[in-house]
Residue, then its C-alpha position, 0 to 999 in steps of 0.5 A: m167509211i167515215l160514217l161507219i167508223v164514227s157510228a161504230l165508235t159512238l155505239v160502243a161508247w153509248v153501250y159502255l156508258a149504259a153498262l156503267s149506268s146499269a152497274d151503278m143502279a144494280g149496286m144501289s139496288m143490292d145495297m137497299t135490299g140488303a139492309a134488313d135491319p131498320e136501324m141500318e136502313r135509317q143510317m143508310a137513308a141518312r147517308l144517301q140524303s147527305a151524299a145527295f146534297t154534298p158536291t163531289v168530284p169522281a176520283f181522277s182514275m174514274f173521271v178521265p176514262m168516263w169523260v173521254v167515253m162521254c166525248v166520243g159518244m156525244m161529240l163525235p156525232t156532232a162533228v161528222p160534217m167536219f170529218f167529211a169536209y176534211h176527208t174530201v179536201s184531203k183526197r182532192r189535195g192528193g191524199g188518196r188512200g192516206a186521206a182516211l188515215a189523215v181523218a184519224w189524226f184529225v179526230l184524235g186531235y179533236l178528242l185530245l182537246w176535249a180530253l184536256f177540257g175535261l182535265a180542266c173541269f176536273a181541276v176547277g171542280t175540285l178547287i171550287i168544291g174544296w173552297a165552297g163545299a161546306a156551304v152547299t151541303s144543305w138542299a137549298g145550298s146545293m140547289a142554289g149552286v145548280a141554279v148558278i150553273f144553269l144561269f151561267a150556261g143560259v147567259y153564255q148561250l145568248t152571247p156573241l162569243k157563242n154565236a161566233c163559235l157556232k158559225g165556225c162549226r157550221h161551216p166545215l168546208q170553210f174551216v178546212l180550207n182556211k186552216w189547212k196543214d199538210g201531213a199527219a202533224g197538220a191533221l192533228i193540229m187542225g183537229m185540235r183547232h176545231g176542238v177549240e171551236c167546238i169547245g167554245c160552242c158546247w162547253a157551257l152545255m157540257l157543264v150543265l151535265f155535271p149537276l144533271g148527272m154525267m151518267n144520266l143517259f137521258w140528259m146526255g142524249i138530249f144534249t147530244v141532239i141539241m148540240f148536233f142541231e145547233k152546229n149542223n142546222k140552219f136554225g142553229i142560232v134559234i135553237c141556241k137562243a131557245t136553249g139559253t132561254l130555257l136554261l135561264i128560266a129553269g135556273g131562275v126557278i131553281l134559285a127562287v125555290s132554294l132562296m125561299k128554303m133558306i129564309 
């Protein structure tokens, strides 16, 4: 039942994101086909080029639901073993039919922490763009900013803190037994605690999605698979280090190219 519900929520989230992505592409296509005047086309191309290298944060009313749906689609599948472990222990502790409801409270707490992390990203992103946005409106400046994010995420992938959070996510039964709290409030708190561990494990990879495109289904799918196997595979540490190394290489190449363009 848990797997069915999580699968249904994940599917709905991905369908919704795909619909939004298709709507955006359709809108861009209509804008381009509607520009018959050469001068209008030239001005539109100039605006698109300027927008491509100008860092922006979506409106708050757009960002929040988009982020929550992204977390449902990407993070719920990676936490399925934890949900099963919590449900199993809840039943053994006399939860009975209430175990399923307790899992719902656990999942709610988990998603609540990811939503709060999204709000923090929105606030920090708005501050950074307000402070340094004018300095990265060129192609080279924009790519240098992307390189910094890649390098930062790559370094974090190789830190002991990442490994510690990863180990916590990879031992769901141990987490549930050590952090157990009774009742709906206890389930909510436990879900939030797991959310903290999960954010500690995956936040840097989620950060990389900002320059790659929050609505880019290809990269969302790739990073969902990476995070799932990092957390739920005995070779998770190896995958983590390999991902970090690739991010460092990509960030280094992007930074070198952007610096050459600045010279």
